[in-house]
N, C-alpha and C positions, 0 to 999 in steps of 0.2 A: 504494499500499500504506500509506504514511504517512497519507494522507487517510482511508482506511478505519479505521485505528487511532484517529485523532483523533475521527472520527464516532462510533465505538463507545464511546470514553471519554466523549464529551460526552453520549451517550444514557444511559450508566450513571449518571453524576453527575446529569444532569437528572432521570432517573427517581427517584433517591434523594431529591432535593430535593422533587419533587412528592409522593412518598409521605409524607415527613416533614411537609409543610405542607398536606396534603389538606383540612384544616378551614379554612385561610386562603388559598384559591386566588386570591381577588380581590386581597388584599394582596401575595401573591407575584407576581402578574402585574404589578402596579404597580412593584414593586422590580425585576423583570426588565426592564421598559421603561426605567426610570431607568438601569440598567447598560448597556443597549444604546445609549441616547443618549450616555452618557459615553464609551463605546467609539467611537462614530461621531465624536463631537467630538474625541477624541484623534487619530483617523486623519485628520480634516480638518485639524487643527492641524499635524500632521506633513507633510501634503501641501502646505500653504500656507506653510510656514515660510520658504522662500526669498523668497517675495513679501513676507511680513511683515518679514523682516530687511532687505530692500532699502529698504522704506519707512521703517522706524525708524532704521536706520543706513545712510544712503546712502553709496555708494562712488565713488571717482574712476574715470575712464576716460580712455584715450588715444584720441583721434579720429584720423581720417585726416589726414596732414600733421604728426602729432606733437603737436597741441594737446591739452592736458590739461584735462579738464572736471571740476570738483569741485562736487557739489551742496551747497547750504546745509543744514547739520544742523538738527534741530529746535530746538537752543538758539541758532540764528542765526549760528553760527561756521562756518568752513570747515576741514575736517580733511583732511590728506594723509598717505598712507603713503609714506615715503621710505626707500630703502635707504642706510644709513649704514654704511660699512665692512662691507658685505654682510649687515647685520642690518636687518630691517624695523622702522622706528620710526614711530609715529603723532605727527604734529605738528599744532598748531593754527596756522593762518595768522594772524600778528599784524603788521599794518602799523604798529603803534606800537613794535615792537621793531626795533632796528638790526641785530642779529646773529641767528644761529641760537643759541638758548638751550636747553641740555640740562638736564633734571632729572638728579639724581645717579643715579637708577635707570637712566635711558636711557644715561647716559655709561658706566655699568658694562656695559650690554648690548653696547655697541660696542667694548669692550676698553680703555677708559680706566681707568688705575689711580687710583682716588680718593685713596688715601693719598699719592700723589705730586703731587697738584695743589697749586698755590700760588694762593691767592685774593688776588691782588695788586691787583685793581681793585675799584671799587664801582660799583653801578648803582642808579638809582632805578626801582623797580617799583611796581605797584599796591599791594604790601604794604609799601612803604617801602624803605629803603636795604638792599641785600644785597651780599655779597661775590661776586665772579665770578672764575673761573680761565680764562685763555685756553687754548685747545687748537686743534690742527689735525686735521681729519678727513681720513683718507686718501682716501676716495671718498664722494661723495654722488650718488645716482642717483634721478632723478624722471622716470618715463616714459622717453623717448628721450634725455634730457639727463643726461650723466654728467660730473661735475667731480671733479678731484683737488686735494688740498691746500686744502680749504676751512676758513677760519677760523671758529671758534665759541667759545662760552663755556659753562662749567658753572656753574650757579647754586648757591650755598652754602645758600640758603634753601629753604623748603618750597614746592615747585611740584607741581601735579597733572598738568601737561601740558608737554611740550617745545614750544618756539615756533619758527616759521619766520619770520624777520625779513626786512626789506627788502633788506639787502645780498645775500642769496641770491636773492630774488624779482626783483631788478633784472637778473639774468642772462637773463631772458626778454625777448624783443623787445616783447611786448605782454601786459598784464595787464588783464582786463576783469571787471567784476562786473555781472551783469544777469540777469533772469528766474530768480532763485534759484540761480544758479550762478557759480562763479569759473572763468574761462578763462585758461590760461597758454599763450601761443604761443611756441615756441622761436625 
């Protein structure tokens, strides 16, 4: 019944358009063809969106045996989604960082009170010297690996991405980079 109503409505609107543009039928047919192509293009984009998203923003996966595979992102870095205090955070793997380094925004997401932090240490970063505040994360879960009481720092400077440093990565028995992927074996 709904289909019949839509067909009748389309016929009425289409008939009105044809009557109004009867002197320009060729131009009207071109415009109709353009709109049909736009509609088909939008439908194709919606249908292929998951494939496009996986190509543009690759995601990590846990393989049989618990090995975590992380495809290299288009910018050449490796990004992991890690559960910190039961909140998902996106980290960039940084083998040049010693610790887990949280942005202030990510620290707030995991329940750290920013106004109570004491930036008692300094660190050298790509942006120069910055203040850092030591914190302890209640839980950090990456795939099948769950750890409690993990030390981290909150960066006082401007950062766009939290960093996953070597002290955390060394908890894995094997770290491999090859064929465009990072493999972490528990």
